[in-house]
Each structure stands twice: as C-alpha cells, then as structure tokens.
Phi, psi and omega in degrees: 000317179296335180293322178296318179297319179293315180293325177295317178293322179295317178295319178295321177294319179295320178297320178296319178295318179298317179293322177297316180293323176296316178296327181286324188246316193255345186297317181294322178295318179295318179295318179294321178296320177294321177295319179296320178297317179298317179295318179294322177295321178295318178296317178300316180293322178294319181292319184275320185237032181297336180293343175291334178246011174095022178239087181283112181244303179265151172298146185301335182297322179288324177295321180292328177292328180271349185306316181299334182276336185250000181305317180296339184265350189296313183297316178295318181296316179296321178296318179294323179292327181290326181254018181288138177269161173289162186295331180279351177266001181288156185295328184291344178263000178289147176261086185290115175073012181256000000 
C-alpha cells in the first residue's frame, strides 16, 4: 500500500515537471500558432466572403461554391471583423512600461 502512494506522488510530481517545462518552452509557440491560424482563417474568409462586409474580391460564383463549408463560421467571423482592431492597436505592439 505505501508503494502506491509513493508512485502516485512520483507520477504527480513528474506531471508537474512536464507542465512546467511546457509552460517554459512550448506554451508561447502553441499560442502563437493558434493566433496565426486565426489570422489565416480570417484572411480566407475575407477573400472568399468579403462581399458580406463590403469587400468584393472574388466573383460570387466561387463564394457560392465554398458557402456550404463556411456557413457555421460566418456569424463568428462577422462578429470578429466588427470588433477587430487595427494592427497598430494590437497588444503585441504596445510599449509596456516604456
């Protein structure tokens, strides 16, 4: 019985070390990858369905062919475009404490 308690604590300690190392090394990369994915999806939506927000780029026939694939994302995309900041207003360009 004491062996189980020791192995449980050892496993919990190892998990804590793994999470600490991930936070130390990989968390920022994962977060940046998610931001890049979001930006690429936004660009794709603007190019394909930009006429919904007043940016006609592609002829409507191509937009209509892609419409069944992007219908679930349209409401979220329009909401994000409505509250989108300019690139110089993003947090990464702020001069924190300078």
